[in-house]
C-alpha positions as CSV (number, residue, x, y, z in Angstrom):
1,M,10.4,11.2,14.8
2,H,7.4,10.8,13.0
3,E,9.8,8.3,10.7
4,T,9.7,5.7,14.0
5,A,6.2,5.3,14.2
6,V,5.5,4.8,10.4
7,A,8.3,2.4,9.8
8,E,7.1,-0.1,13.0
9,S,3.4,0.4,10.9
10,I,5.5,-0.4,8.2
11,L,7.3,-3.5,9.3
12,H,4.1,-5.5,11.0
13,T,2.5,-5.0,7.7
14,I,5.0,-5.9,6.3
15,I,6.0,-9.0,8.4
16,A,2.2,-9.9,8.9
17,Q,2.3,-10.6,4.9
18,A,5.1,-12.4,4.8
19,D,3.8,-15.1,7.7
20,K,0.9,-15.3,5.7
21,A,2.5,-15.6,2.3
22,N,5.0,-18.0,4.2
23,A,7.6,-15.9,1.8
24,K,10.8,-13.5,3.0
25,P,10.5,-9.8,1.8
26,V,12.9,-8.3,-0.3
27,S,11.9,-5.1,-0.7
28,A,8.4,-2.2,0.4
29,I,7.6,0.6,-2.0
30,I,5.3,2.8,0.3
31,S,4.6,6.4,-1.4
32,C,3.8,10.0,-0.1
33,G,2.0,13.2,-0.4
34,Q,3.7,16.5,0.4
35,F,1.9,17.5,3.2
36,N,1.9,13.6,4.8
37,T,5.8,13.3,3.5
38,L,8.3,11.9,5.3
39,N,12.2,11.9,5.7
40,D,14.2,9.5,3.9
41,E,17.6,9.1,5.3
42,C,15.5,9.1,8.7
43,M,12.4,6.6,7.2
44,Q,15.2,4.1,5.4
45,F,17.8,4.4,9.3
46,A,14.1,4.0,11.2
47,F,12.7,0.9,9.2
48,E,17.0,-0.4,9.0
49,A,16.9,-0.1,13.2
50,A,13.2,-1.8,13.3
51,A,14.2,-4.5,10.9
52,A,17.0,-5.5,12.6
53,G,16.9,-9.1,14.1
54,T,13.6,-10.4,12.0
55,V,12.4,-11.1,8.7
56,C,12.8,-7.5,7.5
57,E,16.5,-7.2,8.4
58,K,17.7,-7.4,4.7
59,T,14.5,-5.5,2.9
60,K,15.4,-3.0,0.6
61,L,12.4,0.0,1.4
62,V,12.0,2.7,-1.1
63,I,9.8,5.9,-1.0
64,K,8.0,7.5,-3.6
65,H,7.0,11.1,-3.3
66,I,4.0,12.3,-4.6
67,P,3.4,15.7,-5.8
68,L,1.3,18.5,-4.2
69,R,-1.1,19.3,-7.5
70,A,-3.5,22.2,-7.1
71,K,-6.4,24.0,-9.3
72,C,-6.6,26.9,-10.9
73,E,-9.8,29.1,-10.2
74,Q,-9.2,31.2,-13.1
75,C,-9.0,28.5,-16.1
76,Q,-9.6,25.1,-14.5
77,T,-5.9,23.9,-15.2
78,V,-4.4,20.8,-12.9
79,F,-1.1,21.6,-11.9
80,E,2.1,19.9,-10.0
81,F,2.3,22.7,-7.4
82,D,6.1,24.1,-7.5
83,V,6.4,26.0,-4.0
84,Y,9.3,28.1,-5.8
85,K,6.9,29.3,-8.2
86,P,3.4,29.3,-6.7
87,A,1.6,29.8,-9.9
88,C,-1.0,28.3,-12.8
89,G,1.7,26.9,-15.4
90,Q,-1.2,27.7,-18.0
91,C,-2.1,31.3,-17.3
92,E,-0.1,32.3,-14.3
93,S,-2.6,33.1,-12.3
94,K,-2.0,32.7,-8.2
95,E,-5.5,31.7,-7.5
96,F,-5.7,28.4,-7.1
97,D,-6.9,25.2,-4.8
98,F,-4.9,22.4,-3.0
99,E,-6.4,19.1,-4.6
100,P,-6.3,16.3,-1.7
101,D,-3.1,15.5,-0.9
102,A,-1.7,11.8,-1.9
103,P,-2.3,9.6,1.5
104,L,0.5,7.8,3.2
105,L,0.5,4.1,1.7
106,L,2.6,0.8,1.5
107,E,2.0,0.2,-2.4
108,T,3.7,-2.8,-3.1
109,I,5.5,-5.9,-1.1
110,E,8.0,-8.0,-3.0
111,F,9.2,-11.5,-2.3
112,E,11.9,-14.3,-2.4
113,G,10.6,-16.8,-4.8
C-alpha cells in the first residue's frame, strides 16, 4: 500500500516540525499530481493509523489533487487534461504533450494557537 509509506513519511515530517515549533499540529495540507496520485480514503486511514498515539493523533489531513496539464502541438494552448476527452479544448487537436506532473508535497502545517 503506497499510501502507508507516504503517510508515515508525512507524519515524521509533521512531528519534526511540531517539535521545532513546540506546538501541536491541527491540520496539514498535501498535494499530488495525477501520476503521483493518492487514494483519499486509503491515505486518510493510513495517516490516522500512523498518527495514533502521537502528537498528530487529531491532526486533520487535507489532500489536494492537482490536474494534469498538456500543451497542444497545433495551437500551443496549455489545458487541463481530461482522460474522457483527450483533446485540446481550443482547437480539438489530439496531438499534445504532457506538462510535468505536480509532485507529491506537504504544503502546509497549521499549529494550535
